[in-house]
VEXVOGU-68266 format. One record per residue (C-alpha): residue in three letters; x, y, z. Coordinates in steps of 0.5 Angstrom, whole numbers, plus 500, padded with zeros to 3 digits. Each point is the difference from the previous one (the first is absolute). Last residue first. Layout:
% VEXVOGU-68266
MARMI   residuo    px    py    pz
MARMI       ALA     X     Y     Z
...
***
This chain:
% VEXVOGU-68266
MARMI   residuo    px    py    pz
MARMI       UNK   417   406   402
MARMI       UNK   507   496   502
MARMI       UNK   498   495   505
MARMI       UNK   503   500   507
MARMI       UNK   493   497   503
MARMI       UNK   499   507   503
MARMI       UNK   499   503   493
MARMI       UNK   506   503   496
MARMI       UNK   501   507   497
MARMI       UNK   495   504   504
MARMI       UNK   506   504   503
MARMI       UNK   499   497   507
MARMI       UNK   500   493   497
MARMI       UNK   507   502   496
MARMI       UNK   503   503   506
MARMI       UNK   498   494   504
MARMI       UNK   503   496   495
MARMI       UNK   507   504   500
MARMI       UNK   500   499   507
MARMI       UNK   500   493   500
MARMI       UNK   506   500   495
MARMI       UNK   502   493   496
MARMI       UNK   506   501   496
MARMI       UNK   500   497   493
MARMI       UNK   502   507   497
MARMI       UNK   506   500   504
MARMI       UNK   503   494   498
MARMI       UNK   504   502   494
MARMI       UNK   503   506   504
MARMI       UNK   502   495   505
MARMI       UNK   504   496   495
MARMI       UNK   503   506   497
MARMI       UNK   502   502   507
MARMI       UNK   503   493   501
MARMI       UNK   504   500   493
MARMI       UNK   503   507   501
MARMI       UNK   502   498   508
MARMI       UNK   503   494   497
MARMI       UNK   504   503   495
MARMI       UNK   503   506   504
MARMI       UNK   507   498   501
MARMI       UNK   504   505   504
MARMI       UNK   502   507   498
MARMI       UNK   495   504   504
MARMI       UNK   500   508   499
MARMI       UNK   494   501   504
MARMI       UNK   498   493   504
MARMI       UNK   499   493   498
MARMI       UNK   504   495   503
MARMI       UNK   495   497   504
MARMI       UNK   497   498   494
MARMI       UNK   506   497   498
MARMI       UNK   501   496   506
MARMI       UNK   493   498   499
MARMI       UNK   502   496   494
MARMI       UNK   506   497   503
MARMI       UNK   496   497   506
MARMI       UNK   495   498   495
MARMI       UNK   505   496   496
MARMI       UNK   503   497   506
MARMI       UNK   493   497   503
MARMI       UNK   501   500   508
MARMI       UNK   494   504   501
MARMI       UNK   497   498   493
MARMI       UNK   496   495   504
MARMI       UNK   496   506   503
MARMI       UNK   497   502   494
MARMI       UNK   501   507   500
MARMI       UNK   494   505   501
MARMI       UNK   499   507   497
MARMI       UNK   494   504   503
MARMI       UNK   504   503   506
MARMI       UNK   498   507   499
MARMI       UNK   507   502   500
MARMI       UNK   502   495   495
MARMI       UNK   494   501   495
MARMI       UNK   502   508   501
MARMI       UNK   507   498   498
MARMI       UNK   499   496   494
MARMI       UNK   499   507   496
MARMI       UNK   507   501   501
MARMI       UNK   502   495   495
MARMI       UNK   497   504   494
MARMI       UNK   503   506   503
MARMI       UNK   507   497   500
MARMI       UNK   498   497   493
MARMI       UNK   499   507   497
MARMI       UNK   493   500   496
MARMI       UNK   498   498   493
MARMI       UNK   495   494   503
MARMI       UNK   502   493   499
MARMI       UNK   498   497   494
MARMI       UNK   498   493   500
MARMI       UNK   502   493   496
MARMI       UNK   496   494   502
MARMI       UNK   502   493   502
MARMI       UNK   496   495   498
MARMI       UNK   504   495   503
MARMI       UNK   498   494   496
MARMI       UNK   503   493   502
MARMI       UNK   504   494   497
MARMI       UNK   506   502   505
MARMI       UNK   505   499   494
MARMI       UNK   495   504   495
MARMI       UNK   498   505   505
MARMI       UNK   508   501   502
MARMI       UNK   501   501   492
MARMI       UNK   495   505   499
MARMI       UNK   502   504   506
MARMI       UNK   507   500   498
MARMI       UNK   498   502   492
MARMI       UNK   496   506   502
MARMI       UNK   505   503   505
MARMI       UNK   505   499   494
MARMI       UNK   495   503   495
MARMI       UNK   499   506   504
MARMI       UNK   496   502   506
MARMI       UNK   503   504   506
MARMI       UNK   496   507   498
MARMI       UNK   493   496   501
MARMI       UNK   501   499   508
MARMI       UNK   499   493   502
MARMI       UNK   493   496   502
MARMI       UNK   498   493   502
MARMI       UNK   493   499   502
MARMI       UNK   500   494   505
MARMI       UNK   494   496   500
MARMI       UNK   498   495   506
MARMI       UNK   494   495   500
MARMI       UNK   505   494   497
MARMI       UNK   505   501   506
MARMI       UNK   506   504   498
MARMI       UNK   507   495   499
MARMI       UNK   500   501   493
MARMI       UNK   500   508   500
MARMI       UNK   505   500   505
MARMI       UNK   505   496   496
MARMI       UNK   498   504   494
MARMI       UNK   501   506   503
MARMI       UNK   507   498   503
MARMI       UNK   502   498   493
MARMI       UNK   498   507   498
MARMI       UNK   505   502   505
MARMI       UNK   506   495   498
MARMI       UNK   499   502   493
MARMI       UNK   501   508   501
MARMI       UNK   507   498   502
MARMI       UNK   501   501   508
MARMI       UNK   502   506   504
MARMI       UNK   494   497   505
MARMI       UNK   494   502   503
MARMI       UNK   494   495   499
MARMI       UNK   494   501   505
MARMI       UNK   494   497   503
MARMI       UNK   493   502   503
MARMI       UNK   501   508   501
MARMI       UNK   493   501   503
MARMI       UNK   496   506   499
MARMI       UNK   494   502   505
MARMI       UNK   493   503   498
MARMI       UNK   496   494   499
MARMI       UNK   505   495   498
MARMI       UNK   506   502   495
MARMI       UNK   505   496   497
MARMI       UNK   508   500   498
MARMI       UNK   505   496   497
MARMI       UNK   506   505   499
MARMI       UNK   505   498   495
MARMI       UNK   507   503   500
MARMI       UNK   506   499   495
MARMI       UNK   505   504   503
MARMI       UNK   504   505   497
MARMI       UNK   507   499   498
MARMI       UNK   507   501   503
MARMI       UNK   501   492   502
MARMI       UNK   497   498   494
MARMI       UNK   494   497   497
MARMI       UNK   499   505   494
MARMI       UNK   493   501   498
MARMI       UNK   496   503   506
MARMI       UNK   492   500   499
MARMI       UNK   496   502   506
MARMI       UNK   494   495   500
MARMI       UNK   493   501   504
MARMI       UNK   496   494   502
MARMI       UNK   493   502   501
MARMI       UNK   495   496   505
MARMI       UNK   493   502   500
MARMI       UNK   494   500   505
MARMI       UNK   504   496   504
MARMI       UNK   497   494   504
MARMI       UNK   502   495   495
MARMI       UNK   507   501   502
MARMI       UNK   499   498   508
MARMI       UNK   501   506   504
MARMI       UNK   507   501   503
MARMI       UNK   502   500   507
MARMI       UNK   503   507   501
MARMI       UNK   507   504   499
MARMI       UNK   499   507   500
MARMI       UNK   506   504   498
MARMI       UNK   499   507   502
MARMI       UNK   505   499   506
MARMI       UNK   505   499   495
MARMI       UNK   499   507   498
MARMI       UNK   499   503   493
MARMI       UNK   502   508   500
MARMI       UNK   506   500   503
MARMI       UNK   501   492   500
MARMI       UNK   507   497   503
MARMI       UNK   504   497   494
MARMI       UNK   503   493   500
MARMI       UNK   507   501   498
MARMI       UNK   503   498   494
MARMI       UNK   507   499   501
MARMI       UNK   500   493   497
MARMI       UNK   503   496   506
MARMI       UNK   497   503   506
MARMI       UNK   494   504   497
MARMI       UNK   498   495   495
MARMI       UNK   501   494   504
MARMI       UNK   495   503   505
MARMI       UNK   495   502   495
MARMI       UNK   500   493   497
MARMI       UNK   499   496   506
MARMI       UNK   505   497   506
MARMI       UNK   501   493   498
MARMI       UNK   497   499   493
MARMI       UNK   504   507   498
MARMI       UNK   506   497   503
MARMI       UNK   499   493   496
MARMI       UNK   499   504   494
MARMI       UNK   506   503   502
MARMI       UNK   504   494   500
MARMI       UNK   498   497   494
MARMI       UNK   505   502   495
MARMI       UNK   505   498   505
MARMI       UNK   504   505   504
MARMI       UNK   508   501   500
MARMI       UNK   503   500   493
MARMI       UNK   493   502   498
MARMI       UNK   501   507   503
MARMI       UNK   495   504   497
MARMI       UNK   495   495   501
MARMI       UNK   495   497   494
MARMI       UNK   493   500   503
MARMI       UNK   497   501   493
MARMI       UNK   495   505   502
MARMI       UNK   503   503   506
MARMI       UNK   507   500   497
MARMI       UNK   504   500   506
MARMI       UNK   505   503   506
MARMI       UNK   499   507   497
MARMI       UNK   506   504   499
MARMI       UNK   500   508   501
MARMI       UNK   506   505   499
MARMI       UNK   497   507   501
MARMI       UNK   506   504   498
MARMI       UNK   500   507   503
MARMI       UNK   499   506   495
MARMI       UNK   493   500   501
MARMI       UNK   501   503   507
MARMI       UNK   494   502   504
MARMI       UNK   496   494   497
MARMI       UNK   505   495   502
MARMI       UNK   501   503   507
MARMI       UNK   493   499   501
MARMI       UNK   500   493   497
MARMI       UNK   506   498   504
MARMI       UNK   497   503   507
MARMI       UNK   493   496   498
MARMI       UNK   494   501   497
MARMI       UNK   496   494   496
MARMI       UNK   503   495   505
MARMI       UNK   504   494   500
MARMI       UNK   505   502   495
MARMI       UNK   506   496   502
MARMI       UNK   506   504   503
MARMI       UNK   507   502   500
MARMI       UNK   501   508   499
MARMI       UNK   507   501   497
MARMI       UNK   504   506   501
MARMI       UNK   507   501   497
MARMI       UNK   505   506   501
MARMI       UNK   507   498   497
MARMI       UNK   504   507   498
MARMI       UNK   499   502   507
MARMI       UNK   495   504   505
MARMI       UNK   496   495   502
MARMI       UNK   496   502   507
MARMI       UNK   495   504   495
MARMI       UNK   497   493   499
MARMI       UNK   497   499   507
MARMI       UNK   498   507   502
MARMI       UNK   496   504   495
MARMI       UNK   498   495   495
MARMI       UNK   500   493   505
MARMI       UNK   497   505   506
MARMI       UNK   495   503   495
MARMI       UNK   497   493   498
MARMI       UNK   500   498   507
MARMI       UNK   495   506   502
MARMI       UNK   496   498   494
MARMI       UNK   499   493   502
MARMI       UNK   499   502   507
MARMI       UNK   494   505   498
MARMI       UNK   497   494   495
MARMI       UNK   500   495   506
MARMI       UNK   497   494   498
MARMI       UNK   506   498   496
MARMI       UNK   504   501   507
MARMI       UNK   496   495   504
MARMI       UNK   501   495   494
MARMI       UNK   508   501   500
MARMI       UNK   503   503   494
MARMI       UNK   508   500   502
MARMI       UNK   501   494   496
MARMI       UNK   507   502   499
MARMI       UNK   502   507   499
MARMI       UNK   507   499   497
MARMI       UNK   505   506   500
MARMI       UNK   507   500   496
MARMI       UNK   505   505   501
MARMI       UNK   500   502   507
MARMI       UNK   505   505   502
MARMI       UNK   508   499   501
MARMI       UNK   504   505   504
MARMI       UNK   501   497   506
MARMI       UNK   494   495   500
MARMI       UNK   493   504   499
MARMI       UNK   493   499   501
MARMI       UNK   501   504   507
MARMI       UNK   493   504   499
MARMI       UNK   495   496   496
MARMI       UNK   495   500   506
MARMI       UNK   495   494   499
MARMI       UNK   494   500   496
MARMI       UNK   501   493   497
MARMI       UNK   505   497   505
MARMI       UNK   507   500   498
MARMI       UNK   505   494   499
MARMI       UNK   508   501   498
MARMI       UNK   505   497   495
MARMI       UNK   506   502   498
MARMI       UNK   505   497   495
MARMI       UNK   507   502   501
MARMI       UNK   504   493   499
MARMI       UNK   501   499   507
MARMI       UNK   493   500   501
MARMI       UNK   496   506   504
MARMI       UNK   493   498   504
MARMI       UNK   494   503   502
MARMI       UNK   493   497   502
MARMI       UNK   503   495   505
MARMI       UNK   507   500   501
MARMI       UNK   507   500   496
MARMI       UNK   504   506   500
MARMI       UNK   504   498   507
MARMI       UNK   502   494   497
MARMI       UNK   501   500   492
MARMI       UNK   497   493   497
MARMI       UNK   502   501   492
MARMI       UNK   506   495   500
MARMI       UNK   503   499   493
MARMI       UNK   497   502   493
MARMI       UNK   499   494   496
MARMI       UNK   501   494   506
MARMI       UNK   496   504   505
MARMI       UNK   494   502   495
MARMI       UNK   500   492   498
MARMI       UNK   500   498   507
MARMI       UNK   494   504   502
MARMI       UNK   501   502   508
MARMI       UNK   501   507   501
MARMI       UNK   498   503   494
MARMI       UNK   494   496   499
MARMI       UNK   498   501   507
MARMI       UNK   500   507   499
MARMI       UNK   496   499   494
MARMI       UNK   494   497   503
MARMI       UNK   500   504   506
MARMI       UNK   498   506   496
MARMI       UNK   493   498   500
MARMI       UNK   500   498   507
MARMI       UNK   502   507   502
MARMI       UNK   495   503   496
MARMI       UNK   495   496   503
MARMI       UNK   502   503   507
MARMI       UNK   501   507   497
MARMI       UNK   493   500   498
MARMI       UNK   496   500   494
MARMI       UNK   507   498   497
MARMI       UNK   505   505   496
MARMI       UNK   506   496   498
MARMI       UNK   506   505   500
MARMI       UNK   506   498   495
MARMI       UNK   507   504   500
MARMI       UNK   503   497   494
MARMI       UNK   506   503   496
MARMI       UNK   500   496   494
MARMI       UNK   505   495   498
MARMI       UNK   496   495   496
MARMI       UNK   501   496   506
MARMI       UNK   496   505   504
MARMI       UNK   495   501   495
MARMI       UNK   498   493   500
MARMI       UNK   500   499   507
MARMI       UNK   494   506   500
MARMI       UNK   497   496   495
MARMI       UNK   500   493   503
MARMI       UNK   498   502   507
MARMI       UNK   494   505   502
MARMI       UNK   498   501   492
MARMI       UNK   500   493   498
MARMI       UNK   498   496   506
MARMI       UNK   495   505   501
MARMI       UNK   497   499   493
MARMI       UNK   500   493   501
MARMI       UNK   494   498   496
MARMI       UNK   496   498   505
MARMI       UNK   495   505   500
MARMI       UNK   499   504   493
MARMI       UNK   505   504   498
MARMI       UNK   500   508   500
MARMI       UNK   507   503   501
MARMI       UNK   499   507   500
MARMI       UNK   504   506   498
MARMI       UNK   506   505   500
MARMI       UNK   507   498   497
MARMI       UNK   505   505   501
MARMI       UNK   506   496   498
MARMI       UNK   496   497   494
MARMI       UNK   503   494   497
MARMI       UNK   500   496   506
MARMI       UNK   493   501   501
MARMI       UNK   498   498   493
MARMI       UNK   505   494   500
MARMI       UNK   497   497   507
MARMI       UNK   493   501   497
MARMI       UNK   501   496   494
MARMI       UNK   504   495   504
MARMI       UNK   494   499   505
MARMI       UNK   495   500   494
MARMI       UNK   503   495   496
MARMI       UNK   500   495   506
MARMI       UNK   506   497   504
MARMI       UNK   500   493   499
MARMI       UNK   496   496   506
MARMI       UNK   502   499   507
MARMI       UNK   505   506   500
MARMI       UNK   500   502   507
MARMI       UNK   505   495   502
MARMI       UNK   504   501   493
MARMI       UNK   501   507   503
MARMI       UNK   508   501   498
MARMI       UNK   501   497   493
MARMI       UNK   493   499   498
MARMI       UNK   498   507   502
MARMI       UNK   506   503   496
MARMI       UNK   499   496   494
MARMI       UNK   493   503   500
MARMI       UNK   503   507   500
MARMI       UNK   505   499   495
MARMI       UNK   504   506   499
MARMI       UNK   504   500   507
MARMI       UNK   499   492   501
MARMI       UNK   504   500   494
MARMI       UNK   506   504   503
MARMI       UNK   499   496   506
MARMI       UNK   500   493   496
MARMI       UNK   507   502   496
MARMI       UNK   503   502   507
MARMI       UNK   498   493   503
MARMI       UNK   503   497   494
MARMI       UNK   506   503   500
MARMI       UNK   501   499   508
MARMI       UNK   499   493   498
MARMI       UNK   493   496   502
MARMI       UNK   501   494   504
MARMI       UNK   495   502   505
MARMI       UNK   495   500   495
MARMI       UNK   493   503   501
MARMI       UNK   502   502   507
MARMI       UNK   494   498   505
MARMI       UNK   493   504   500
MARMI       UNK   499   496   507
MARMI       UNK   504   505   504
MARMI       UNK   495   506   498
MARMI       UNK   494   495   502
MARMI       UNK   503   499   507
MARMI       UNK   502   507   501
MARMI       UNK   492   502   498
MARMI       UNK   498   494   506
MARMI       UNK   505   504   505
MARMI       UNK   497   507   498
MARMI       UNK   493   497   502
MARMI       UNK   503   497   507
MARMI       UNK   503   506   501
MARMI       UNK   494   504   499
MARMI       UNK   496   495   504
MARMI       UNK   505   501   506
MARMI       UNK   499   508   499
MARMI       UNK   493   500   501
MARMI       UNK   500   495   506
MARMI       UNK   505   504   503
MARMI       UNK   506   497   502
***
C-alpha cells in the first residue's frame, strides 16, 4: 500500500471513530418517539444538529448557523457566500450539517464539494461519508446507509439516495451525473489559496469556470451554490462573484466586536478570547482572519515607503503637534478615533506615537491626557482637531478629562482646507516618495500604529476603507510644514539678498 493511501485510510478511520462516538441519544426510544424526533429535526435545524451530530456540537448551535440554514433551505435556487470568520464552523455547517438536513427533509441531494484541488475536496467530503457509514443515530433512524460498490474516496451514494462527490477547482465537470440525476447542491469550500489570491488572471479564470461550467451542471428544480470562505483579501473570487451578481446573497458574520471583544458565538468563546488572539497574532492579522477585514496592500502608499528608525529625543524636535480626528460612536461599524503625534526635525517628519481605535471619544482624550502627563518637562505637544467636529459633547468630554487628570490640554480647533479628502491625503505621497517621513521604531509592533498604516495603504481611487488615521496624519504634516528647515531655501535667500551669510534676515 502506498504511503499516501495508508495515510488516507488512517485519516478516514479516525473520522469513522468520531462518527461512532455520536452514539444513540435514547436507545429505549419507541418507534413513535423516533418518528416524532425525525419530524422535529426536519423543521428545527438546531435540534437536528443536537440529535445527529453532538460530537461536532461542543457548543450550542449559534444563531447565525440557524439563520443561514433556514435562508438556504427556503430558496431551492440559492446562490451566495457564507462569509464567517475563522473557527466559526462554516465548513462543518456547509459540508456536513446542511446537506444532511436537506436529505432528511426528503429533498433529492446530489452534493458536490469543490476544493482548491481534488485531494482537498475528497478530504472535505469524507466527513459526511463517515457519518453516513458509522453514525449510530443516523443508522438507528434511517437504516444502514453504507452502500458497497458506491462507496469510495471522492464519491459515494447512500442506500437512501444521497449522492456525494468531490471536485477540484477548475477540473472538468463532465461526468457530473449519476444516471438521470444532476447536482443539486454545490459547495465551494476554502478554494481561495494564498497563491491564487496573488494571481488576478487565474482568479478570473476560476470565476468564469464557476459561472459557465460548474453552475450549469445543475438543471433541476433545486440548484444551490454556496461559496464558503472568510474574507482574507480585498479581492477574492467571492468578491468578484458578489460584484458580478448583486442578487446573490452575501452573508457575513464577524467573529467578534472589535471594540468590546464580545464574541458572535458566546456559547463557544469567552469575552476575553479574541482579545487574547489579538495579543497573540496582532490586531491586523486577527481582523483579517476572524473579522473579514483584510490587510490591504498599497497601490499608492506602499509598505516599502514606511520607514522605521531610532527616534531623536523629544526635546530635539522643533515642534510637536498631535492631530486628532474625532469619532463619536465607538461601535464596530463606526469611524476610528485617530490621534497622530508628529514632530519635525530639520527637514524630516516623524510619527512619534499614535492612537487609532473604534472607541468613544473620551478614550482618545484620556490617551492624550496620559501622553501629556508622561512628557518630559521641556517638551510640549500642541493638540489640534478639525473645527467641524466641535460641539457641546466634545467640549464637555475634553473638560471632564482635563478635570479628572488635573491638566489643561489646550486643544486648538483648526479648519481643514476645502478640498476633497482623497486629494488631501494624496498630498502625503511626495513626502513618502522622497523618504521624508519616519516612524518611531518602537511603533513597529504597536497595534494602533499598524491599524493606522493599514488605513493609509488602503487609500486608492474609489476606496471604501476607513481613512481617519491618514486624515489626521496628513493634517499634522501640513501643520508641521511651516517649521521645516530647508538648507536650500537659506542659500537662495542669501543669493537674492534677503539674508546675510550669518542666516539673519536683512
